[in-house]
C-alpha positions, 0 to 999 in steps of 0.5 A, a space after each residue: 741556250 745550253 752548249 753541248 758542253 754545258 749538256 754533257 756535265 749537266 748528264 750523270 755518269 753511269 755507275 760502275 758495275 763494280 761498285 754496284 756489285 760491292 754495294 750488293 756484297 755490303 747489302 748481303 753481309 748486312 742482311 746475313 748479320 741481321 739473320 744471326 742477331 735474330 738467331 740469337 734472340 730467339 735462343 735469348 727468348 727459348 733461354 728465358 722462357 725455360 728459366 721460367 719454367 724451371 725457376 722453383 716457385 717463390 724461389 729468391 737467389 740472393 747473396 750476403 750484404 744484399 737487399 731486395 723487394 718482395 711482393 705478394 697478395 694481401 692475406 684475406 683476413 688482413 688489411 694492410 701490410 702492418 698486419 701481415 704475420 710473418 714466420 722465419 726459418 733460418 739465419 736469425 739475422 735475415 730481416 724482411 720488413 713490410 713496406 707498404 699495401 698497394 692495388 695489384 695492376 692485372 688482378 686489381 686486388 690489394 698486394 702488400 711489399 716487402 724489404 728483405 735484408 741478408 747482412 754481410 755475415 749471414 752464411 750460405 744456406 736456405 730460409 723460408 718465410 712465411 705470411 700466415 695465410 690460412 686459406 678457408 675450409 670451405 674452399 675444398 672444391 676450389 683448391 687442395 690447400 683447403 683449410 692449410 697454409 697458402 703456398 703462394 705466401 711461402 718464399 725459399 730464400 737461397 743463399 750464396 756465397 757470392 755472385 759467381 755462385 749464384 749465377 753458376 746455379 742459374 737455370 738460364 744459360 745466357 745469365 749463367 755465362 755472361 751475366 746479363 738477363 736472357 729477356 733483355 738480350 733478347 730485346 737488345 738483340 732484336 733491336 740490333 737485328 732490326 738496325 742491321 736489316 734497315 741497313 741492309 734494305 737501304 744499301 740493296 736499295 742502291 745497289 738494285 738501282 747502280 745494277 739496273 743502270 748497267 743492264 742487271 736485274 734481280 729475280 723476284 719470282 719464279 714460276 714453271 709453264 708447260 701450258 699455252 699462255 694467253 695471246 697467240 705466243 705459247 710459253 714453255 719453260 721457267 717464267 722469271 719475274 724482275 723488277 724492271 725499275 723504270 727501264 724500257 724493254 721490249 718483248 723478245 728481247 735476248 737476256 742472260 740468266 746470272 746465278 748469286 756467284 755472277 757466272 752465265 747459267 742460260 740464255 731467254 728473252 722477255 715475254 712480258 712488260 707490266 707498268 712494274 715488272 718484267 717476265 722472262 722465259 728460260 728454257 725448260 731444259 735449262 738450268 731453273 732460276 732461283 730468287 735472288 740471280 739475276 737477269 741481264 740484257 744481252 751479253 753484259 761484260 762487267 766493268 
């Protein structure tokens, strides 16, 4: 047997309108941060693309004491990296050591990989490494370099004094000022933006439910109607759609229009209720509703 006291304890307290508005503000803050981070990601992508377009072909930027790997297509007459003929112009201390032959991932052709060593006592400047590969004379209809050295196997090595000088000469704005690669920044930014967006969505869902308990609903669709609609009643005005979240509404029920700053902007009434949505009509000579504005039942007052 359930007593009156136990029935009262079983009822859920009505969510505070103040708390619901606070959740809504938090969701908008997280949404704004997500949008800003997405903008940063877009900038990073553009920065990475312009860096690729401006990057000097086969250019390698190094500093003294550094070691890096270099790879390229195997020359037509070579069977392995051991048969590479290497010419080098620049500081004699620079070492270029072929390491292995492997099959390319994209095109499937045979490639070589070598190690480039720049000793710590090498002076800043420029060196050129050429892997001998004379293109066949008969390929004049395929390339302007027929009978000449294959430009894809000529590497320019730019030696900078230190990391600061190398970064200052980088075409990427992000790498120049932060030291981080543009596409790496873009990837991290997208993940952060998605996380912020997810948090905004979850908090907004809580805010929407709490506001609905207080008779406040978000406008998700707007349409201007100036002709007779179906049924005996004609509709002239702004038709605003909102999710009623399971709340019971009645046709011709009065509602109030509020903007995003919680200021009253007009009055209207319910004209249609479906399984998921409800539609309110506001006067054509009044203020046009906007997405994200609020439909409030009656003259709801803030708690």
